[in-house]
C-alpha positions in Angstrom: 0.0 0.0 0.0 1.4 3.4 -1.0 2.2 5.7 1.9 0.3 9.0 2.0 3.6 10.6 2.9 5.2 9.7 -0.4 2.6 10.4 -3.1 3.4 8.9 -6.4 4.0 11.1 -9.4 0.9 10.8 -11.5 -1.9 13.2 -12.4 -4.0 12.4 -9.4 -1.1 12.8 -7.1 -0.5 16.2 -8.6 -4.1 17.2 -8.0 -3.7 16.1 -4.4 -0.5 17.9 -3.9 -2.1 21.1 -5.4 -5.0 20.8 -2.9 -2.7 20.3 0.0 -0.6 23.3 -1.1 -3.7 25.4 -1.4 -5.0 24.2 2.0 -1.7 25.1 3.7 -1.8 28.5 2.1 -5.4 29.3 3.0 -6.6 27.2 5.9 -5.5 27.4 9.5 -6.0 23.8 10.7 -7.3 23.0 14.2 -5.2 21.6 17.1 -2.2 21.7 14.8 1.3 23.2 14.7 1.2 24.2 11.1 4.9 24.0 10.6 4.8 20.2 11.3 3.0 19.8 7.9 6.4 20.5 6.2 7.3 17.0 7.3 3.9 15.4 7.6 1.8 16.4 4.6 -2.0 16.8 4.9 -4.1 13.9 3.6 -6.7 15.0 1.0 -10.0 13.1 1.5 -12.4 13.0 -1.3 -15.2 10.8 0.1 -16.3 8.4 2.8 -18.5 5.4 3.0 -19.4 3.5 6.2 -16.4 3.4 8.5 -14.0 4.2 5.7 -12.4 7.4 4.4 -11.0 7.6 0.8 -8.3 9.7 -0.8 -8.0 10.6 -4.5 -6.1 7.3 -5.2 -9.0 5.3 -3.8 -6.9 4.3 -0.8 -9.1 3.6 2.2 -8.5 4.5 5.8 -10.5 2.9 8.6 -11.8 5.8 10.8 -10.9 4.4 14.2 -11.7 7.6 16.0 -15.0 8.5 14.4 -13.6 11.7 13.0 -12.9 13.2 16.4 -15.6 11.2 18.1 -18.5 12.4 16.1 -19.4 9.8 13.5 -21.7 7.1 14.9 -23.3 5.4 11.9 -20.7 5.7 9.2 -19.9 8.2 6.5 -22.6 8.9 3.9 -25.3 7.1 5.9 -28.4 6.6 3.7 -31.0 7.4 6.4 -29.3 10.6 7.6 -28.6 11.7 4.0 -32.3 11.2 3.2 -33.4 13.1 6.3 -31.2 16.1 5.5 -32.3 16.1 1.9 -36.0 16.0 2.8 -35.5 18.9 5.3 -33.6 20.9 2.7 -36.7 20.9 0.5 -38.6 22.6 3.3 -36.4 25.2 5.1 -32.7 25.3 5.5 -32.6 27.7 8.4 -34.7 30.2 10.3 -33.7 32.1 13.4 -35.1 30.5 16.6 -35.8 33.9 18.3 -39.5 34.5 17.8 -39.9 31.4 15.5 -39.9 27.7 15.8 -40.0 24.7 13.4 -40.9 21.0 13.6 -37.4 19.5 13.7 -36.3 21.5 16.8 -39.5 20.8 18.7 -39.5 17.1 17.9 -35.8 16.8 18.8 -36.3 18.6 22.1 -39.2 16.4 23.0 -37.3 13.2 22.2 -34.3 14.2 24.2 -36.4 15.1 27.2 -38.1 11.8 26.9 -34.7 10.0 26.9 -34.1 11.6 30.3 -37.5 10.3 31.5 -38.6 13.9 31.8 -35.9 14.8 34.3 -34.3 17.3 31.9 -35.7 19.4 29.1 -35.9 22.9 27.7 -33.1 22.3 25.3 -31.0 25.4 24.5 -29.1 24.9 21.3 -25.7 26.0 19.9 -23.3 24.7 17.3 -20.3 23.2 19.1 -19.5 21.5 22.4 -17.6 24.4 24.0 -20.6 26.6 23.3 -22.9 24.2 25.1 -20.6 24.2 28.1 -20.6 28.0 28.0 -24.4 27.9 28.1 -24.5 25.6 31.1 -21.9 27.7 33.0 -23.7 31.0 32.3 -27.1 29.5 33.1 -25.9 28.2 36.4 -24.2 31.5 37.3 -27.3 33.5 36.3 -29.7 31.2 38.2 -27.9 31.9 41.5 -28.0 35.7 40.7 -31.7 35.5 40.1 -32.1 33.5 43.3 -30.4 36.3 45.3 -27.3 34.2 46.1 -24.8 36.6 44.4 -21.7 35.0 45.9 -22.3 31.7 44.2 -20.3 32.4 41.0 -17.2 30.1 41.0 -17.0 26.7 39.4 -15.4 23.4 40.4 -13.7 21.1 37.9 -11.7 17.9 37.9 -8.0 17.6 37.5 -7.2 16.5 33.9 -10.6 17.5 32.7 -11.4 19.0 29.3 -14.5 21.0 28.4 -13.6 23.1 25.4 -11.6 26.0 24.3 -13.8 29.1 24.5 -12.8 31.1 27.5 -15.4 29.9 30.0 -15.0 26.3 29.0 -11.2 26.6 29.0 -11.3 28.0 32.5 -12.7 24.6 33.8 -10.3 22.7 31.6 -7.1 21.2 33.1 -5.1 20.2 30.0 -2.0 22.4 30.1 -1.3 22.5 26.4 -4.6 24.2 25.8 -4.5 26.5 28.7 -0.9 27.7 29.0 -1.1 30.6 26.4 -4.4 31.9 27.8 -4.1 31.7 31.6 -4.3 35.5 32.0 -7.7 35.5 30.3 -9.3 32.8 32.4 -11.4 33.1 35.6 -10.2 31.4 38.7 -11.8 28.0 39.5 -11.5 25.4 42.1 -10.0 22.1 41.0 -10.4 18.7 42.8 -8.9 15.3 42.4 -9.9 13.2 39.5 -11.3 9.7 40.2 -9.1 8.4 37.3 -8.7 4.7 38.1 -5.0 4.8 37.1 -4.4 6.8 40.3 -5.3 3.9 42.6 -3.0 3.3 45.6 -2.4 0.4 47.9 -4.7 -2.0 46.2 -7.6 0.4 45.8 -10.3 -0.6 43.4 -12.1 2.0 41.2 -14.9 2.4 43.8 -12.4 3.0 46.6 -10.7 5.7 44.5 -14.0 7.3 43.7 -14.7 7.6 47.4 -11.2 9.1 48.0 -11.7 11.7 45.2 -15.2 12.5 46.4 -13.8 13.2 49.9 -11.6 15.8 48.3 -14.7 17.3 46.7 -16.5 17.2 50.0 -13.7 19.0 51.8 -13.9 21.8 49.2 -17.7 22.1 49.2 -17.8 22.2 53.0 -15.5 25.2 53.0 -16.6 27.1 49.9 -20.2 26.1 49.0 -21.5 29.6 49.5 -19.2 30.8 46.7 -19.7 27.9 44.3 -22.3 27.8 41.5 -21.6 24.4 39.9 -19.4 21.3 39.6 -18.6 20.2 36.0 -17.6 16.6 35.2 -17.2 14.3 32.2 -19.1 11.2 33.3 -17.1 8.0 33.3 -14.4 9.1 30.8 -12.2 12.2 30.7 -11.6 11.9 27.0 -9.0 14.6 26.1 -7.4 13.8 29.5 -5.8 10.6 28.1 -9.1 8.7 28.2 -9.0 8.6 32.0 -11.9 6.3 33.2 -13.6 6.2 36.5 -16.3 4.3 38.4 -20.0 5.4 38.2 -19.7 5.6 42.0 -18.1 9.0 41.7 -21.1 10.4 39.9 -23.4 9.1 42.7 -21.3 10.6 45.4 -20.9 13.9 43.5 -24.7 14.1 43.0 -25.3 13.6 46.7 -22.7 16.2 47.6 -24.1 18.8 45.2 -27.6 18.3 46.6 -26.3 18.6 50.2 -24.4 21.8 49.5 -26.8 23.4 46.9 -24.3 23.2 44.0 -25.4 22.5 40.4 -24.0 19.4 38.8 -23.1 19.9 35.1 -22.6 16.7 33.1 -20.5 17.3 30.0 -21.6 14.4 27.8 -20.3 15.9 24.6 -17.9 13.1 24.0 -19.4 10.3 26.2 -23.1 10.8 25.4 -25.1 9.2 22.5 -24.3 5.7 23.5 -20.5 5.7 23.7 -20.4 4.2 27.2 -23.2 1.7 26.8 -26.2 3.7 27.9 -27.4 6.7 25.8 -26.3 9.0 28.6 -23.3 8.1 30.6 -25.0 9.4 33.8 -27.4 6.5 33.5 -24.7 4.1 34.7 -24.9 5.8 38.0 -28.7 6.2 38.2 -28.5 10.0 38.5 -29.4 13.0 36.6 -27.4 16.3 36.6 -28.9 19.8 36.7 -27.4 20.5 33.3 -26.4 18.0 30.6 -24.5 19.0 27.5 -24.4 17.1 24.2 -22.8 17.6 20.8 -20.5 15.5 18.6 -22.5 12.3 18.0 -26.0 13.9 18.3 -26.2 14.5 14.5 -24.4 11.2 13.7 -21.3 13.3 12.9 -23.0 15.2 10.1 -23.6 18.8 11.1 -22.6 21.1 13.9 -25.1 21.0 16.7 -24.8 21.2 20.5 -27.3 21.7 23.3 -27.7 22.0 27.0 -30.6 20.4 28.8 -31.7 21.5 32.2 -34.4 21.1 34.8 -37.8 22.8 35.1 -36.7 24.4 38.3 -33.8 26.2 36.6 -36.0 27.1 33.6 -38.7 28.6 35.8 -36.1 31.0 37.5 -35.7 32.8 34.2 -39.5 32.8 33.4 -40.6 36.4 33.9 -42.3 39.5 32.5 -38.9 41.2 32.8 -36.9 40.8 29.5 -33.6 41.2 31.3 -34.4 38.2 33.5 -34.4 36.0 30.4 -31.4 34.0 29.4 -30.1 36.5 26.8 -27.7 34.2 25.0 -27.8 33.4 21.3 -26.1 31.9 18.3 -27.1 32.7 14.7 -27.6 29.1 13.8 -29.3 28.0 17.1 -31.5 25.0 16.4 -30.7 24.8 12.7 -33.4 22.7 11.0 -30.9 20.7 8.9 -28.8 19.8 11.9 -32.0 18.9 13.9 -33.2 16.7 11.1 -29.8 14.9 11.1 -30.1 14.4 14.9 -33.7 13.1 14.6 -32.5 10.6 12.0 -29.7 9.5 14.3 -32.2 8.9 17.2 -34.4 6.9 14.8 -31.4 4.7 14.0 -30.8 4.2 17.7 -34.4 3.1 18.2 -35.1 1.2 15.0 -31.8 -0.7 14.8 -31.4 -1.4 18.5 -28.0 0.2 18.6 -27.5 0.2 22.3 -28.3 -3.5 22.5 -26.0 -4.3 19.6 -23.2 -2.2 21.0 -22.9 -4.7 23.9 -21.7 -7.2 21.3 -19.6 -4.6 19.5 -17.9 -3.7 22.8 -17.1 -7.4 23.3 -15.6 -7.5 19.8 -13.5 -4.5 20.7 -12.2 -6.2 23.8 -11.3 -9.3 21.8 -9.6 -7.3 19.1 -7.3 -5.7 21.7 -6.7 -8.7 23.9 -3.1 -8.5 22.9 -2.6 -5.3 24.9 -3.0 -7.2 28.2 0.1 -9.3 27.5 2.3 -6.7 25.8 5.0 -5.6 28.2 5.2 -2.2 26.7 1.6 -1.4 27.6 -0.1 -0.5 30.9 -3.5 0.6 32.0 -5.5 -1.2 29.3 -9.1 -0.1 29.8 -12.5 0.1 28.2 -15.8 1.7 28.8 -18.4 0.7 26.2 -17.3 1.7 22.8 -14.2 3.5 24.1 -10.9 1.5 24.5 -7.6 2.9 25.5 -4.1 1.9 26.7 -0.9 3.7 27.7 2.6 3.1 26.4 5.1 2.8 29.3 7.6 5.7 29.4 10.7 3.5 29.2 9.7 2.3 25.7 9.4 5.8 24.3 12.9 7.2 23.5 11.3 10.5 22.2 7.9 10.8 23.8 7.0 14.1 22.2 7.4 12.5 18.7 5.3 9.4 19.5 1.9 10.8 18.6 3.0 11.8 15.1 5.0 8.6 14.6 2.0 6.5 15.4 -0.3 8.6 13.3 2.1 8.2 10.4 2.5 4.4 10.8 -1.3 4.1 11.2 -1.8 5.8 7.9 0.6 3.3 6.4 -1.5 0.5 7.8 -4.7 2.1 6.5 -6.1 3.2 9.8 -6.8 6.7 11.2 -5.7 6.9 14.8 -4.6 10.1 16.7 -3.0 9.2 20.1 -3.1 11.6 23.0 0.4 11.8 24.3 1.4 8.2 25.2 -2.3 7.1 25.3 -3.5 5.1 22.3 -7.3 4.9 22.0 -10.1 3.9 19.6 -13.7 5.2 19.4 -14.9 3.6 16.2 -18.4 4.1 14.6 -21.1 1.8 15.8 -21.2 -0.1 12.5 -18.0 -2.2 12.4 -18.6 -5.9 11.9 -16.5 -8.4 13.9 -13.8 -8.9 11.3 -13.3 -5.2 10.7 -12.9 -4.8 14.4 -10.3 -7.6 14.6 -8.5 -6.1 11.6 -8.4 -2.8 13.4 -6.8 -4.3 16.4 -4.2 -6.1 14.3 -3.4 -3.0 12.3 -3.0 -0.9 15.4 -0.6 -3.5 16.8 1.5 -3.4 13.6 1.4 0.4 13.6 2.5 0.6 17.2 5.5 -1.7 16.5 6.6 0.4 13.7 6.1 3.7 15.6 8.1 2.6 18.6 10.9 1.2 16.5 11.1 4.5 14.6 11.7 6.7 17.7 
């Protein structure tokens, strides 16, 4: 298989090279040091089908990370394509201030029903960070309306990630994203993560959850009068090296938030929509937060859409004859009909194709495909939550750790797989459509790519 990093000299390669050149001249690519593309050329994708991405040569890449955790049912999914096309014949967009439309109403009703009515009144935006901003602002504003003006600080977990707008970045603890912008960020409280990798003296994940919750309780006991909300990523801190924790932490956090009158914000942008086994990760703990944010997979990976769900109690605090008492936050494309149509089609796939039930088998396939990680001496902390699987490479096997992510990405492309490690953490979050053999092939290809990457450092 030809490497993408050494395109052959034919007409198609020339077209690809021209597109890459133009992209580097005109596009500032996300989460990227642009200079690195001098050595690692961009890959020009022309189309996708199912779990596969294709370049101009027809070379296929298995999308092991669902295109940044968004694509649930494959590229060019017929049902979602049809739903968007049908909606396009009716209305492509209308502002949601003073107007409404069928897709946004139906989607909001279905999402509330999925929470058994515990959450509703969906407030829409376009990206995950914006949904987090909405939840943070709503929480802060609620306490102001309630006369508790000192409750304006937030609590977040060590190693957590919630986005890169300023409010979301303030409650993020991933240094590489924060370090240039610290002077712009508000002060927050940070508490221990229940990351199961931090266990001590034979602790199991539940023991560690209790120890981390004790740290939270100590803070809330001192500072609850000044705190608006605690924000967590239920079960998996994804950008934080796929750190996984017991549902017990969520149960304890919910109890503490109730005791000290603190809002609980569940950031399910990456872990929602079936990734962990339930539709919402909070369901593993049998709790509901005061705010729940969704994005990424909600449209099946098709169109930008995010939202924050909240309780009737919080909604009612803003319900007034006074305009200034409303939640005066807006995005131009709030509740876009095309995006809502894609989300509705995704929910129909969940229901009609029994996706959550089938994902139990798919998760077992994933475990089998990566059974080799448990006996590989270079690997530690092999872990899995539903359709998320991760493992860490031991430091002593990485001669040049900073180069490992690019080396593994490169060797992955050579093995026809798209993977994007986070530091020394290798993970997969594939679409929910892989059959057993594709999953086994993915595990084998990642093993080969890992061997090549480590040998190259």
